[in-house]
N, C-alpha and C positions, 0 to 999 in steps of 0.2 A: 664156398671156399673153405678148405680145411685148415685149422690152426695147427701149425707144426712146431709151435713153441714148446720146448720140453716142460713137462709138468714138474719134474724133480730137478732142482738146480744145484744140489750139493748135499753134503752130510754135515749137520751142525755139531753133533756129538755122538759118541758111542757110550752106552751105559755099561758099567762094570758093577755087578751085584756085590753087595757087601753085607757081612754080619758084624764083624768087628771094625766099626768105622774108624776108630782111632788108629788101629794097626794098619788099616788100608791107606789112610791119608799119610801116615808116616812112611809107608813103603813107596807110594807113588811120588811124594814130595821130597823125601830125604834119601831113601835107598836108590831110587831111580834118578832122582834129581830133576824131575820134571817141574817146569814153572807152574806155580799156583795161579789160577785164573780167578775163581770166586767161590764163596761159600753160599749155600742156599739158606740164608738167614739162620734161624736156630734149628732148622731141620738137618738131619745127618746126610747132607749131600755136598759135594765139592767137585770142582773141575780143575783139571791139570792139562797143560798143553804139551802134546807130543808132536812137534813139527806142525804139520797142517791139520792134525786131528785132535779134537778135544775129547778127553776121557772124563766121563762123569761118574764119580764114585758115589753110589747111593745105597744106604742101608735099606734093603728091599722092603722089609715089613713096614717101614715108615712112609713108603710111597705106594702102598696098597697091594704089594705082591708077596709071594712066598719065595724065600731064598732058594736059588738053584744056581750053581756055578755055571759059567760059560762052558760049553762043550768043546769049542774049538778056540785056538789061540788067536789073539790079536797080534799081528806082526808089527813089531817095533823096529824101525829102521836104525841100523848102527853102521858105523864105518868099518868095523872089524869085529866079527862075531867072537873070535877067540879072545881078544882083549876085553870086550864087554863081559863075556862069560866069566873070565878070571876075576875081574873087578867085582862082579855081583856075587860070585861064590865066596870071595873074601869077606863079603858082608853077610854071609849066611843064607843067601838065596838058594833054594832047592831047585835043581834041574831034573827033569824027568825024561830027557832024551840025551843021546850023544849029540855032538855037533855033526850035522850031516849036510851033504851036497845034493840038492834036488836036480842038478843039471843046469839050473839058471841062477841059483842063489845058495848061500850058506845059511843054515838055521840052527838054533838050539832052543828047546822049549823049557821054560821054567814056570814056577807057580807063584802067585802073589799070596799074601797071608791067608786069604779065604779060599785058596785053591783054584782060582781062575788061571787058565794057562795063558802065557805070553810067549811069543816067539821072538828071539833076537834074530833079525833078518838083514842080510846084505845081498842084494841082487848084483851079480857081476855080468849077466848077459843083458843085451838090450831088450826092451819090451817089444813083443811081437806086434807089429802094426797090421796084422791080418785083416780079413774082410770085416766090415761092420756087422754087428749082430742084427738078426732079423727084427 
């Protein structure tokens, strides 16, 4: 008999590489207003909750890596992209794209203090319930 139980049951957190840990935690906690979850003891790592996803801000070198910004944005769900963008621009957040319509959602891409891209995202079309993946 073959075990059909899924091997992967979810995503616990997504890492966001950091150089300036203090600026990054201020950005995610204060500028974005995400709820603080926990600090990694005395190490430069902290978690913030974005709805159903935990964002782990980690100073890369202190966790055995070499700093490299994320290449693609993490899509952060908002009720209204235009309103969220206006509020963040008023706080000095730098946007690197116009607000755009993909055909299923509105998006606007900004950068955190260490240059990681984030997309303000609002889906207006229902998710496609197409055929299951192979």
